[in-house]
N, C-alpha and C positions, 0 to 999 in steps of 0.2 A: 639729576635733578634737573627739573626746570625752575625756570626763576619763579613760574606761579605758585608751583609745589612747596619749593621753599619758603614761601612767605605762608604758606597756607600750615605746613607743620609748625614752622615758627609762632603764628598766632594760637595754635592751637596749645604748643607746649609752653607759652607766657602765660597761657589763660588759665591750664591745667597746675602748673607750680603752686599760685596761693592755695589750691584746693588742698594739695599734698601738706604743704607746711603747716597752712590754720589746723586742718582735719587730722594729721597723723596719729595724735592720741586716739581720736576713737577709730579711726581707722585699724592701727593697729591693734586696741580693743576687741573690733569685730572680727577680724581676722583669727585672732587667738581663741576666741569665743567659738569661730563655725569652723575653724580647720582641725581636724580631730588631733593629728599627730604632732603639731604644733609645742614645743616646750613653753607654755602659758607664761611663765614669770621672764623666761629669756625675749620673746618675742615681746611682752609688753614692754621692758625697756630699749631694749636694740632696735626693735621693727621702727619706735618711733623715732629714732636716730637715723635709720636708714630711708625712712621716709624725709624726713627732713632732710638730708643731702641729695635723695635723690630730686624732691624737690628744687633745692637752690641748683642742681646741675641742670636740670630742664629749664629753668628759667636763662640760664646762661645760654647756651645752648641755641634756645628758642630765640634768645636776642642776637646771636651770632646768623643763626637762619634766617632771618629779620633783616639784617643787614646785607648779606649777602644775597640776598634776593633781591632789594631793592638797588643795590649795587649792578647786578647783572641786568635788571629791567632798564635802571636811567643808561646805562652806558651801549644797551642795541638800539 
C-alpha cells in the first residue's frame, strides 16, 4: 500500500468507527428487522456487541494506518 492509501484508509476507519460504536443498537435492530433469516433476539444482543468490537478494532487499526502512512511520508 502506498503511504497516501494508508492515510486515506486510516482516516476513513477512524471516522467510521464512532458511527459503529454510537449507532450499534440502531444498526443491530435494523439488521434484525430487515434480514429475514436472522434470529432476532440473538442478533439484537450479540450484533450490538460485535458492532462495538468492530468499531473499536477499526479505530485502532485506522490509527495504526495513519501512523504508518505518516511515518512513510516523513521518511521519504
